[in-house]
N, C-alpha and C positions, 0 to 999 in steps of 0.2 A: 123535376121542376123545369119548366121551359120559360125562356125569356123572349119577349117580342123583338128586342133589338138584336139584329144580326151583326152589326158592326159597331164597335166602340170607337166613336169619332176621335176623342182625345188620344186613345191608344194608337189608332191608325195614323194620325198626324205625327205622333212621336216616332212611330216606326219609319214613316216617310222621311222625316228630318234626319233620322239616324242613317238611313240609306244614302241620302244626299251628302251627309257629312263624310261618310266612309268613302264614297266615290270621289269627293273633292280631295280628301286626304291622299287617296291613291294617286290621283293626277299630280298633286303637288309633290309627292314622294318621287314619282317617276321623273318629273321635271328636275327636281333637285339632284337625282342620281345622274341625269344627263349632264347637268352643269358641273357636277363633281368630276365626271369623266373628262370633260373638256378642260377643267382647271388642273386636274392631276395628270392624266395620261397625255393629253394633247398639248398642254402648256408647260406645267411644272417639270415634267421629265425632260423635255427638250431644253428648257432653260438651264437645268442642272447640267445636261450634256454639253451645251455650248459654253457655259461658264467654266466647266472643267477643261474643255478643249482649249480655251483661252489661257488658262493657268498653265497647262502643260506646254502650250506653244512658247510661252515666256521661258519656261524651264529648259526646253530643248534649244532655244536660241542661246541661252547661257552656256549650255554644253558645247555648242558650236564654237563659242569664243574661248572656252577653256581648252578645247581641242587645239587651238592655235597657240595659246599662251603657256600651256603646260605640256611640252613634248613628252615628258617622262610618262604621262598618263593619257597620251593622245588616243590610244586604242580603246581605253575604258570609256573616254568621253564620246568617242565615235559610236561605240555600242549603245551608250545611253541615249545618244541622239536618235539612233535608229529605233530603239525600244519606245521612246516617247512619240516618235513619228507614227509608229504602229498604233499607239493609243489614240491618236487623233483620227487616222484613217488606216484601218488595218487591212493589209494584204498578206495573207498567210504565206510564209515561205520567202517573202521578198527580202532582198538584201539592198544595200545602198546602190549597188551597181544595176539592179533590176527594178528597183522601186519606181523610178520615174516613168519607164515605159509601161509598166503594169497599171500605174495610176492613170496615165494618159488614156489607155484603152478603156479602163473602167469609167473614167469621166466622159469620154466620148459616147459610150453606150448609155450613160445616164442622160446626157443632153439630148440624145436621139429619142429616148423614152424615159420620162421621169419616174416611171414605176420600177425601172431597173437600177438597182444599187448594188454593185458588185464588190463593195468593200464594207468593212464593219468599223468599229471604233466610234468615237463620239460624233464624228461628222456623218458616218453612215447612219447612226441612230437618228440624227436630225433630218437627213434627207428622206428617211422612211416615215417621218411623222410630220409632214408639212400640213399645216392647219390654217394659218391666217393669210389674208390677202398680202401679197408682196413678199411672203416668206420664201417662196421658191427662188425668186430672183436673188434675194439676199443670201440665201444658203449657197447658191451657185457661185456668187462672188467670192464666198469663203473658199470654195473648192478651187476656183481659178487662182486666187491669191496663194493658196497653200501649194499648188503645183509650181507656181513661179518661185516661191521661197525655197522649195526643195531643189529646183534647178540651180538657184543661186548657191545653195550649200555645196552642190557637186563641183561648181566652178571654184569655190574656195578650197576644197580638198585637192582638186587638180593642181591649182597654183602652188599649194604647199608641197605636194608630192614632186613638183618640178623644181623645188628649191627656191621658189619665188614667194617667200614668206611675207615680205613687206607688202607686195601687191595683194596677197591674200588678206592680210589684215586691213589694208586700205579698202578693199572691196567689201569686206565683212562689216566694217564700221561706217561705211559711206552712207550718207543720208540724201544724196542727190538721186533723182529718178534713175532706176535701173540698178542701183546698188542694193546690197543685201538688207541693210537696216531700213532703207526706204521701202523695200518690198515687204519686210516684216511689219512695218507700220500699216501698210495697206491690208495685210492679213488681220492685224489686230482691229483695225477699223471695221473690216467686214464682219468679224465675229461680234463686235459691239452692235453693228447694225441689225444682225439677226436677233440679238437680245432686245433691241429697241422695238422690233416688230412684235415680238412675243410679250413684251412688257410695256405697252404704250402708255404715255402720260395721260391721266384722266382728263375728261372734258372740263373746261373752266366754268365758273358760275355764269359767265357771260353767254354761254351756249356755243362758243366758238369751238371748232374742231381742234383736237390736240395737235401739236407740231409733228411733222413727219420726221422719220429717221434721217440722219445725216446722209447727204448725197455721196455716192461712190466717187472717190477721188482717183 
């Protein structure tokens, strides 16, 4: 038996709508996957790294103070300081006596070419995953502040080894510019600024732009 109608119009229309729906779903799924990558890999992972770096920094700062106040366990606290330093910016095989020079060389190479990151740790992970506007500058301020804080630590240890414990403690606890605690506060602020770039305050109902991260002090 033959039918005169070659095309079933309702069936054709339904088929076309199905095809359009599948295409639209594929596009939406691809877009959602992209946003998930940005949210997870490009944003969340670095937020975790910087948050942990900030926590470790506070811990190693405490080890530095314990090194001065508990001479019986000074060697253990010195090693703990180095271990946590390596967690923040890892340079394999570096000791406290070689760390500053190696970090300076790696930092200079990175500033010359942002694609070059010759250290690992939480800070290395962040510098390899720059995503948002202003993040590179904020992350480099962390690197600069971390370098200065490490230099302060070596001065503290040199003073103690010279028998100038009171001067070492004064420099360690000093909050005036150029003292260790002041430079540590700059490091803490720089880490917080990176988190502010990666976790901006939402736009208000008035349509105004969200506030900018705190200025570098």
